[in-house]
N, C-alpha and C positions, 0 to 999 in steps of 0.2 A: 723858314718853316715850310714843311710839306704836309699835305693832307692825304690820307688814305682812308678807305672804308673797310671796316670789319663786318663780316656776316655773323649774326648772332644766333644762339640757339633759338630757333624760331618760336616754339610754343611759349617758353618762359618769357622771352623778351617781348613778344607781341602782347601777351597778357599784361605785362607790367607797363610797357611804354608805347604800345600800338605801333611798333616798328620792329624790323628784323635786321637792321643795319645800324652801325654807330660810327660816327666820324672820329678819326684819330689824327691829332695834330702832332707832327714829329719835329723835333729840334735837335741840333747838334749839342748845344750847351744851354742850360738854364740855371738860374740860381736855385729854383725849386719848382717842380712840376705842380705841386699844390697851388703855389702862388700864381703860376701861369694860368691854371684852370680858372681860378677866381677872376683873374684879369680878363680873360677871354669872355667869360660870362657877363661881367659887369661893363667893361669898356667897349667890347666888340658886339655885345648883345647876342652872343651865341647861346642858345638855350641848352640846358642839360637835357639828356645825357650826352656827354662826349668824353673823349680820352685825350690826355696829353702824355707824350713819352719823350724823354730826353736821353741822349747817349751818355751824358754825364751831367752832374749838378755841382755847382760851386758852393751851395749852401742848403743841401738837402736837410730835411727836418726829421728828427727823431723825437722820442717821448721826452717830456719835461724840458723842452728847449735844447736838447742835445743835437749835435750835428750828425747826420747820417753820411758816412763816407760814400761818395758817389763817383768812383773812378770808371773809366771806360771799360766796357765789357759786362756791366751789370744791367739789370732791368730797373728803370726808374719811371714809374707810371702813376698817373692820377686819373681817377674816374669821377666825374661830377654827376650827381643825381638830384632830381627833385623829390622831396620827401614830404610827408605830412604826418609826423609822429609826435606824440607828447614828449616833452623834454626829459621825463623820467625814463624814457627808452634809450637814452643816449648810449649807454654801454652795450645795448643790443647790437649796435652797428659793428662794434669790434668783435663781439661774440659770433655773429653770423658770418662775417667776412673771414676771420681767422679759421673757423671750422670749415668753411667752404673751400678756401684755398688749400688747406692741408688735405681735405678729402679728395680734391682733384689730383693732387700729387700721388696720394695713395692709390687712386684708381689706375694710375699708370705705373704702379709698383715702385714708387719712390717714397720711402717711409718717413714722410715729414710729420712732425709732431708740433704741438703748441706749447710754448713756455708762457705761463701766465704773465702778463695778460695778452700781449699782442706780438710775440716773437714767433717766428717759424724756425724749427729746430730740425737738424738732420745729423744723425750720428753724434748727438750730444753737443753740437756746435750750432751757432747762429747762421741760418741760411738767409733770413730776411726779416722784415718788420712791416708793420701796418700802422698808419696814422690817419685818423679821421679828423676833419675840421668841419664845423657846422655853422649855419646861419639860423638863428632862433628869433622868432617873432611871437610875442604873447604866449610864451611857454610852449610853442610848437616848433619842432625842427622842420624848417621849410626846405633848406638846401644843404647838401653835404658834399664834400670832396674827400675821397679816400686815396691816400698816398701809399704806394706799395714799392718797396725796394727788395730785390732778390739778387743774390750773388750768382753770377753765371760764369763768365770767363775773367772776371776782375780779380785782383789780388784781395783776398778777404783778410780781416784782422786776425790776431792770434786766436781768439775764441770763436772765429767764424769758419765757414766752409762754403765753397762754391759748388754749383751743380757740375761744373766741368771736372773738378777734382773727384767728385763722387762717381760721375758717369764714366770716367775713363776706365773704371774697373769693368764695366759692361754697358756699352752705349745703349741708350734708349731712343729709338727712332721717333717717339712721340714728343721729344723735347730736345731736338738737335739744333735748334737755332733760337736766337733771342726773340724772333717773331712768334715762335710757337709758345714760348714762355709768356709773352705778352697776351696772346690769345687765351691761354689757359687761365691767367689771372682775371681777365675781363669776364670770361665765361663763368668762372667760379663766383665772382661777386654777384653777377646777375642771377645765377642759380641760387646762391645763398640768400639773396634778397627775396626771391620768389618763394623759397621754402619758408622763410621767416614770415612773410606776409600771409601765406596760405596755411601753415601748420603751427605757427606761434613760437613763442620764445622757449617753451618747455622742450620742444623738438630740437631747437638750436642748442640749448644747454646740454641735452643728452649727447648730441653729436660732439660738441666741444669737449666734454669731459672724457669721451671715449678716445679723444686724440691728445689729451693733456699729457705732457711729457713725463711728469712725476706723479701721476695719479696713483693713489694707494701707497706711495712712498712715505718715509718718515721725515718730518720737518722739525727743525729746532728753532724755538721761539723763546728768547730770554731764558735760556737754559732749560726750558721745558720741551719735552718731545710730544709730537702729535702726528696723527695719520692724516694725510692729504686726501680729502674726500672729493674735491672738485670745486666747481664754482656754482653760484646761484644766478638767478636772472639779473641781478644787479652787479654781476661780475666780481662779487666778493669771493675770496678764496676761503673755503670751509675746511677747518682743521679740527679733528676730534682729539681732545686732550683727555687722557685717562688718569685718574688718581686712584687711591686705594679702593674706594667704594662708589665712585661716581665717574660718569663720562659727560664731558661738556663739548659742545660744538661751538667754536668761536668763528666769527666772520671777520675777515681782514679785507678792508677796502683797498682797491688798487691805487687810489690816490695817495695812500699813506704808506703802503708796504710793497716790497718787491722780494723776489725769491732768487736764490743763487742758481747759476747755470749748472754747477757741478756739486757733488757731495763734498763735505768737508772731510778731514782726516778720520772722523768718527763714523763716516758713512751716512751723514744726514744732509738734507738740503736746508739751507739757512734762510729764515725769513727775517728781514730787517726793515726798520722804519727808514723811509726815504729822507 
């Protein structure tokens, strides 16, 4: 393990944490950066916030217990935070982090979008993913670790894309190393948390929906067609179903439904139960 220090965006970070630097613990190989963050906080008594980065993971975590492929060349990062949020704000963590990271990429002219709920999309393929884990006491989220995986120079799966593949068309000096990607991700989460705390979830939802990959597209649900309107503050996907003389907006919770990466042969995104 090595340790380096990142300089943070001073105004936002100081307002949140009363510091403008953050310790970053670097490893060659870990089972999971999220697991290591919890271990350092609990067994080594290292207080949040801090960052854990691994060059590769042997058991990286994805949604619903899936394994995140974590080969050499990708960014595998976890950021631990002290929080004090009601448990009903749990999905807000994903909403502000996904929108903040996608926004940071767009600010440097890399058109990253969001696939509901927590995937980062570039040119219709998966660039990365986000996974929050929390510690809850008496219905209050006290601590959280956000895990971020981003394909950079690693071999991505068939439905994936790496930044290296995209940037070889026209190199972007803002993102020409794994260190710069790591700093972008850390900066994005801190900025996203700042805007969430200061401007509220409605601001976050508006930003998230502006970056939603299939916003205003047509979805197919149980042979019914509907327009994707975006998400609400509970991260439910809102779809407007139109019949002969009525229009109904249906809420689909992310715990029970997922949406396809690509359109089917009829030109629709497919919403399915998990």
